[in-house]
N, C-alpha and C positions, 0 to 999 in steps of 0.2 A: 347628221347627230350631230352636233355640236357640244363634242359627250368631254374634248380638254378642254374648252373653255367653261365646263360647268364648277359645281360645287362639288365634289369627288370627294367622300365619306370611305376612309380604310378601316378596318374595326374586323382584329385587334391588331394595330399595327406595331403590338410590341413583339410577337411571335414574327417566326421565318420567312414563314409568305406574306405578312403583314409589311416587315421591313422592305420584302424586294416588290412589293405592288407600288409602296412607297417611291421605290428606286428609281425600278422603271417608270412610274408616271412623270419622275423629275427628270429622266431623259428624255420623255416626250416633252417636254415642255407645257404637262397641266398646269393650267393657272391657279386652280383653288382647290388643294387637297387637304382635308384635314384626315391628322394621323391619330387617330383615337385609340388608346392603350388602355386595359383594365385597372392600369393602376390611378388613372383620373375618374373612372368612373365603375360604378359595382354595377354589371352590366345583366346581374342577376333581378336588380331590383328595379321594378315595372315603373315607379312614379319616376327615378332618376332617371332613367333612360327614355322616359315621353319626354321630360323637362329638357332633355339634354336635344331631341329633335324637335321641340318646339320650339326651342332657343336658336337653332343652327339653320335647319331645315335643309340639308344637303340634296341635290338633284338624284347623284348615282351614289351605290351604297356597293362596295365590296366587303362580303363578310364571312372572314374565318377567326372564331372566336369561341371561347369555350377549352375548359382544361382538356388537355390529350396528350399524349404519349406511347409508349411499345406496353410491349406483353405485360411486362412486372408490374408497371402502376395500372395497366387495363385491368389485372387480377387484382392489385390489391385495394381497389377504390373504385370499385364500380357503382357503387351506388351515386354518389360525386358524380362519379362522370354522368351517369342518366338523367341525374335531377340538373346539375347544374348546368349541362347543354339545352336541356329541353326549357329551360326557364330563357337561356340568354336567348335560342333560335327565336322563341316566340318574340321576344321583346324587340328585335332586332325587324324582325320579318311583320309582324304586326305594327308596328310602330310606322316602318319606310311604309306600308298602306295609309294607318292614319294620318303622314304626314304628307302626301301625294310624292314620292320617290318615281321619278320615271323609270329607273331601273336598276334591280338591284342583284348581282354576283354573289349567289351561294356557293361558297366551297365545303367541300370534305374528302374523308379519304376512302378508299377503294374496298374498304371493310364492311362499306353498306353492301355491296354483293357478296350472293352465296360462296358461303364455303364452297361447295363444289359446280359453281357457275362454269359454262363452257371456255375453254381459253382460246383467245383473248375474251374479257370478258365486254360486250356488249352492253349497250343502254337499257336494251330489252328484259336484260336480267335482273332488273333490280326489280325486287320484293318477289322472287319466283323461286326461292328457297331459302332454309334456313341460313343464319349469319355462322361466321368463324366464331366458336362459344367462349374463348380468350379475349374476344374485343366484343362480343355482345351488347353490352349495354350501350357502350358507346355509339356501336354501332346504330342501336333504335333508336338513341337520340339523333342521329345523324339523318338516318332515312325518316325520322319524322319531321326534319327541317326541310328536305328535301319536296317531301310529300305536302308538307304548308304552302312552300311555293306553288306548285302544282293545283292546289286548293286554291288559292289566292285569287290566281289566273283566270281558272275557270270562273268563280265566285262573283270575282273584284274585278276581271280584267286586268289585272298588273301585268308589268312584264317583270317578273321575277326568274332568274334562271337558274335551277340549279345543278353545278357540277362538281366532277368526282376527280380527283388529283392521283396520280400513280405517290409512292413516298418518296416524300421527298427531302432534302439535307440544301444546306449553304450558310452562307455566313450568316453569323449572329445567332447561330442554334443551339439548342437545347442539350448539353452537354452532358447532363446530369445522367445517372441511371435510369431516372425516366423519361429518357427522351428515344426519339426512336431509333433505330436499329444501326444506322450508318455512324450517325454523330455519339452515338453510345459507346460504338466500336473503336473508334478513336480516342475518346477519351481515356478507354479502358486499356488500349491500345499503349497511347501515351504515358500511363502511370506506368505500365506493366514495364516501356523504355527506362524511364527515368527512374525508378528503381529496381535496375535488372532484375527483373525477374525470369526464369529460366521458360515457365511455361504460363500463358495467359488460357484460360477456359470460357469458353463463350457459351451460349445456352444454345439447346436443339442439337440437329443434326449437320445442320450446315448444308442442306440439302434443299431446304426450298428457296426459289425463284421469285425477285423480286423486279419490278422496272422503278427504277431510281433516277430520279427524274432533279435536278436543279433549280433552287429555286426560281430564279430568275426568270427560267424557259416557263416554267407555270405559269408566272406573274406575266411575262407576254402572251401567255397563250390565253389566260384569263379577261386582259386588256382587248385582245384579238376578238374574243366571243362578244364580250361587253357590245362592241361597237359593231360588229359583221352581221350575230345572231338577228334574222326574221323573228322566226318563233319562238317565243321561250318555253326550250323545254329540256329535259335532262341531256346533257352531254360530258361526254370525256374530255379532262383536260393531256390528253395520251400523247404525253411527251417522256423524255426519257428514254434509258437502254436497259434491259434485263440480263440480269445477274444470279446467280447462287449465290448463299450468305457463304458460304466458301469462298467463292471467287471475289465476293467482296471482302473479303480479309485480307486476304494474299497482296490483293490490290493495296488496300489500307496499310498493310505490316511494308511496303515498297515506300508507301507516301511518310507515313511515319519514322521509319529506318527501327524498327523492332527487329532484332535478332533472335528470339528466343521461339519457342516453339508454341504453335494455334492449335489446341485443342477442342472438344466440344463435348459440353455436360448432354448426353443421350435423355436424362429422366427429364429435361425441362423441355417444355412444351415448343412446336416448331410456329405455329400459328398454320394459316393456309400453306396449302406445299407450292401453288403457282397464283402467282396475284399479276396480270400483265391485262391492260386494259388498251380496248379496240379501241384504234385512231381515227375507225373510216367515218366517221361521223363529223370528226373536225378536219379529214384532210376534202370533205365535200365540202366543208364551208368555205376551203381558201389556204388551208394553214398549211404552209410548206417550209417551214422554219427549220433550221435542223437542231438538233439538241445536244448541249453543252456535255461532250467525250466525260466521262465519269475519271478518267484520271485529271482532267484538268480541273473541274468541279472540286474533287477530294483535294486538289494542292489548294484551292480560294477556302474549302471548307477548314482544312488544317490551319493554313496560315492566320484566318481571324482566330479559332479556336488560342493560338498561343498569344494572339493578341489580346484576346480576353483576359486568358490567363493574366499575363504580366499587366493588365491593367487590376486585376483581382487583388494580386501580390501586392501591387503598390498603395491598395485599401483605395481605389475607385470603384464606386458602388457598379455592381455589376450581377446580372444573373446565372452566370457559369459558376459552377462548381468545381472547375478542372484544378489538376497538380499545376505545381509552379515546377518548371526545369530544374529539379536537382534530385540526386540521389540520395543527398546526405538528409535523414529524416525529422533533425531538428529547422529545415528551410523548404521540407516540403509543404503544399497549400495546408491550410489547416485545416483539421476533420469536419469543425464545426460541430459540435453537440451538446446541445441544453439540456439541461435535466428534464423537461417536456417538450412538447412541439405539439401545436395543432389537437389540444384535446378536447376543445372548444370545438365543433365542426359548422362547417355551415349549414350542415341537416339540424343541430341542434340551434340554432339562432333561426334557421326558417322556422323551426317549430316556436320558437317563442316569440317571434315576429308576430305570428299567424294565431298565436294565443293572445297578443295582446292587441291584435286586429277587431277579435270576435269575442272577448272578456272583458266584464269592468269591474270584478273583485278580483286584488291581485296575493292579497293578507293568507296569512292559512287559512285553505277552503279545501274545496272538492278535489283540485288536483293535489294536495299535498295528501290526502286520505288513498288517492290510487295510485301514489307512488309507495305510501306504505304497505300499499295490498300487493301490488306486483312485487315490490321486493321482498315479503313474506314467503308469497309463492316462489319466486325465486331461490330463497335462502331455506326452504324450508322446515318457517317458523311460523307459530302462530297470532305474534302481534307484533310490529314494528311502528317506534314512534320518530318520526323526522325532526331535525333539531336545526340548527344553524350551523356547528362543527361537531366535529368527533371528542376535543377539549368538552364542552357540554355534555356529550353522551360520557365520556368519564365521570365528570363532575355529580352528574344526575344519579348514576350508578352508583358510585360510591357511597353517596347521600340516603341512597337506598336501602341498601345493602346495613346501614348503621341504625337507620329507621326500623326497619322490620329486624335484624339478627343482632343488634347492640354492636357499640364502636369495639376496636380491639386492634389485632393484628392481623394484616396482611401482607404476603408474599408477595413480592414486587420482584423485577428483574433493574439492572443498571444499564440495560440495550433497551430503550424503547424509545419513549415521548413523555416529554417533562411533566403534559398534563397529568400522565400518569399518580406519579409520584404527587403531586400538586394536590390533586384530588382525593388523594389518600389522606393526606396531612389536613384537607381544610375539613374533610367530613368526619375527623376528631380520630381519625384511626392510628396505628403506628405502621410505620413501612417499616417491615424486615426483607433489607436485600439478601439475595443468592446468585452466585456467581451463573452467567450462562456456559453451552458449548457451542465451540466453533463451528459445527455441520450445520448446525438452522439459527445461532445467536440468539436459540430460546434460553429459558432458566432450565438447569440442568437438572434430571429429576432425581436424583439421589439427594443434592442441595436443598432442595423440597422436601423432601421427606424428613430429612436432618432437622427443616428448619421448622415443621410443624410443632405447635405446642398446644396447649388447653386454651390459650389468650387468640389463636390464629380464627379468623372470620371468615374471611375469604383468601384464595389465590389469585391473583391478575396476572392471565399468562398473556403475554404478547409473541402475538405471530407476526417475526420482524421481515421488512419489506417484501413481503409474499411467500416467506415460507410457513410451512406446518411446523410449530412448536409442540401439538399432543402427542402424548404416546398412550398407549393403552395402561400402562403401569400407574401415571399419572390421574387418569381419569376413574377408573376402579381402585385407588389409593384415595382419592376424595369423595367419592362416593359412598363408598365404607365409613369414613370418618364422619360423614356428614355434612364437609365442609363447600362451601358453593365454589364455582370454577366459576371466571370472570373471563372471558375472551375479547381479548385487545384485537383487534381483526381490521383497523384503522389502514394496514399497510396490506392486506391479504385478502381482496374481493374474490371472491372463487378458487380459492387454496383449498384444498379438502384432506383429508383426514378418514381412509377407509372408506373411500367412495363419497363421506359423505360431506359438505360444504362447512368448514370453518362457520364458527360463527352461528352454529345449531345445536352442541355442543353443552355449550356454560348453561347456567343459570340464567345468564345474562349476557351480550354481547354488546360491544362498540363498533362501528365503524366511522369513519372519515372520509366526505366527498370532495376532499381540498381538491384544487386543480392539477397537481402534480399526481396524485393519487387513480386506480385502474377506472373507476368512474368518478366523475365530477359534476358537482353541482354549482362549482366555483367555488363556494365556502358550503359546508353542509355536512351533517352527520345522521348518525341513526342508531336507536337501543332496538333490538331486539330480543326477545324471549317466549318460552311459552307459560309462563307463572302467571296468571291473571292480575295477585297481585303487585305483582312488579313494574305491569302494564297501566295500572292504574295511578300508580303513585309516579311515573317517569311523565305521564300524562298531566297530572296537576303538577309535578315540578316545572316542566317546559314551561306553562301559561301562569307566571306567579304564584303557584302552588295552589289554584283556584280549583275548588270542588266540582264545578259545575265543568270542567274540560273532561275527566273523568267519563268513559262510557257505563260504567254501573249503577243501575238505577236504584240499588237495595242498599250499596255504601251513600250514594247522595241522598237516598231517606234517612239512614241511620244518622248521618251527620244533619241533619235538619230537626230529629228529634233531641239529638244529644243538644244543640247551639240554637235555638231559637231565637238568640236572641242577636245573632246576625242575619243578615239577610243573605238568601241562598244564591244569589247571583252571585255573591261579594261575599262566600266564605272562604278563608284563605288555609287549608289543611299541613301545609308545611311552606319552610320556608324559600318558597320558589323565585325565580325571576323570569323575564323574557327571554327564554331560549329557540322559542320558533323561528322556523325560517318561512318564506313566501311560496306564492304559487308560481313566481317564476322560476325558482330556484327548481319544484316540484318538475317542472315543466323540462326543465335541462334535463334532471336525473332521471325521467320517462323515455325521454329520446337514446339517453346515453345504451339503459337499460338493456334496449333491442340488439346493440353491439356488443356488450359488453363480453361473451362468451366467447365469441370471433376475436375479441383482442385481444384475450386472454390466450386464447390459444397461439397468438402471434407472438406474446411476447416470450411462453413456455419457448417458442421454436427460438426465438433469438441467445434467450439465456444458453441454452444447450450449445449453441453456434458457440457462442463468446466461451464458455468454459473448453469444450472441446480445441479452442484455439490459442488458450493461454498457455503458456508456459507455469506448470505445474510444481518443478522444482522450483521457482522463485514464489509464486502465487500460494495460496490454499486455494485448491480446486476440487477438494471430497465434501463436499455440499450434500443434504439429504434432501434430493432433488422431488422425491415422490409426494405427489400432491401440490406442489409449490408453486405458484405464480406470479413470479419476482417480475415489480415494473423498475429494478433496478440491475446495475452490474457490478457486482460485487467486488472490491479489488483488494485484497488481504495478502500481506506480507506471509510468508511461509514463518521464516524467521527473522526476531527482530534486527534492523539492519534501519539505522537511523538515516543512514549515506543513501541506500537503493530508496527510501520513503521520500527522501525530498529531491532527487532526480526522478521519481514516478510523478510528484503534484510539479514539477516544475515542464516538464514534458508537456505533460494535460494541459498547463496553462498556453504554454505555448502553441500548442494545437487546438485552443479553443475550444476546450472538451468542458464542462462545466462539472463540480465535482464536491462533493462535501466530505469532510475530513470527520472520520469518528462512526462515520456509517448513521445509523438511526440516531438521531436527538442528538448528536456532535458527538458520541462516544459513552464512557462511564460516568453515568447522571450523579454517581455518589463523589463526585467530584466538585459537583455545582453551587455554586455558594449558600444560598437559599435551605438548601438540602442538608447542606454542613452545619449551617446555623442551627438546623429543625431535630437535626440527630447529631447531636455530641458525639463524638469517637468515633464514628463512624470512618472506615480507613479504606480507601480506593483500591490498595495494594493487598485487600482480603479478596480480590476479584480479579485473579490475574489473568484468567481471559478475558471479559471485559474489559480490562486495561491492555491486552494486549492489539483488540480492535479499536480500542481507542490512540494509540500512538500508532498502528501502520494499517487502520483500513480507512477505507475511501468509496461512495458508492458513486455511480456515474448513470444518468437514467436509460430505464429501456421503455420505448413505447412502442403502438403499432405504427406502421408507414418510416421507423428508423431502417435504412437502409443497409444491406449484407455488407457493402463493400466499404461502409464505416464503421462495422461492427470488426470486420476481420482489420481494417487499420490501425483499429483503438488496439485488436491484439497487439499486432504487429509492432507498433508504438512502444505499449508495456514491454514485449517481450524483449526490446532492444535497449532496456535502461542495464 
């Protein structure tokens, strides 16, 4: 086999195994190595991968590609892991067949073997039992890749060799929280050392045993198999040494020089208790190269970690997210916490691509209707109207209140969003501001009752930043007075009051699906109601005010009878605008709705963790959490202290934590220029709690996928100020 002089593709060359393969092939003087990484091409894109193979035509392929990692990320992203890996495996294997690749070596982890497989795990154990549940989605996709290789060999006579690796580690590894156990331990231990932590807690009991293989050893074994194996069948790349997690932690502690205590959180999963690969088949093939001792491999890996950390701190681009070598908080590696991250997922974009591929109507149509139907069912209301933004929902809602109930006073909050007040004014109402309470940032109930007059047409209750702002007293008092309750639930998707979702209590409610909110359609909003007349008007307002847009045939006939002088298809009943959304936004909304409840649960857990570790003597932590689903971490000084506030904001900037001052809407809206102009005599100081939030309040993003470690580091940073 003239292997080393042929054109060799290594994909994905950006991960640890890919880097090791490229390095070892270079040592062996391979002439034509193509290192393809996932930043150069979307490996899930069938056409892009086909075009690449067509243009480059490799002779041999080493494939270890797709998302992977430790227990935590496997549990957090099972859908992404199975979907993306299936797509990538298919694209690489199928295009290797289509373009005449001589040999492909497919690589995956030992999690493809059953949880209860006899130890050491031989190749005959493949598909002989149930996999370990903590990585089942990834393992299933990997098993499909193995079976695909074997199936192509049987049907098409290809030489595709599926291989199973031990737990690998090495130079250029993923040292983030998503990484495999050894590299993640090195990273955590280094951080504990630099922060002088007395105790470092690791997941599980410490008793599971793993076979740890240095990445270069796996690469050498893979190249050996590619060159030597006659019959293309499943084979273990069984190199490395077996250690328990506790033994590994002890060795890592010695390498890093961490002097603290290592403990184990036994409430966290262990995964499989033992994973040792049988080397019989590999040795029968002639493999007799000794494995790199763990201590030696650990030293090389830790040295790589420190080098990458140094590069990162100097501003050079790197995939590493490791702490800088300093115990001074102001000099630690930035936390890097954006307001929102990855809120539009590959699942969403794939749904959109499939829709674009199979549809030819993209303006408001059946997907919008279906999103409205499913949203109504999820929320527990009769009607929903999908719009282009939450602000449009505000505008239409206040206009309908004017049309059906007359213009008058609307009780509003100084903490919320500017379109609430803008819509009140645009509809010809008078905003009546009342102060908020600090426990949920919503309007104080006593202040609401005091502000009610015979001219009150509605109470616009804003559920701020995921909090519930409703009380039974407010609900009953408004019902007794026959005053409509409008719920602005733009920031509180899924939050509840008395076990029922917010947005289902008021006469009408508004939602926003902006990028940073719980559910996003990129841009979008929704009006929800059980009232048929409001639903009818909302549909007309959304589409230029046209009567034909409403569903009420009786109302349409009434309009035809009253106004025969205009065409029925062009009868404009209200002064509406084009506030429609599109089929594309609705497709994204339908995709996101499927995981909204699970995402909200994660947000609740994140916020509780944040408050549990925040210093309650410096910061306000006495929030009403019952029913809340907070998409932001709220940082509010307990006492007025401008110097502390400046230290906090500067520390957040240094740590690259994105934040917004004043919390929702930038703080006390009664300060805003256009509102002061529209409401002469308005005094911001009349709302002291809103003023305190304005002066000493901040919010930071909270979203699914946010690492626990970043939340704890954020708390530590704040508590040190």
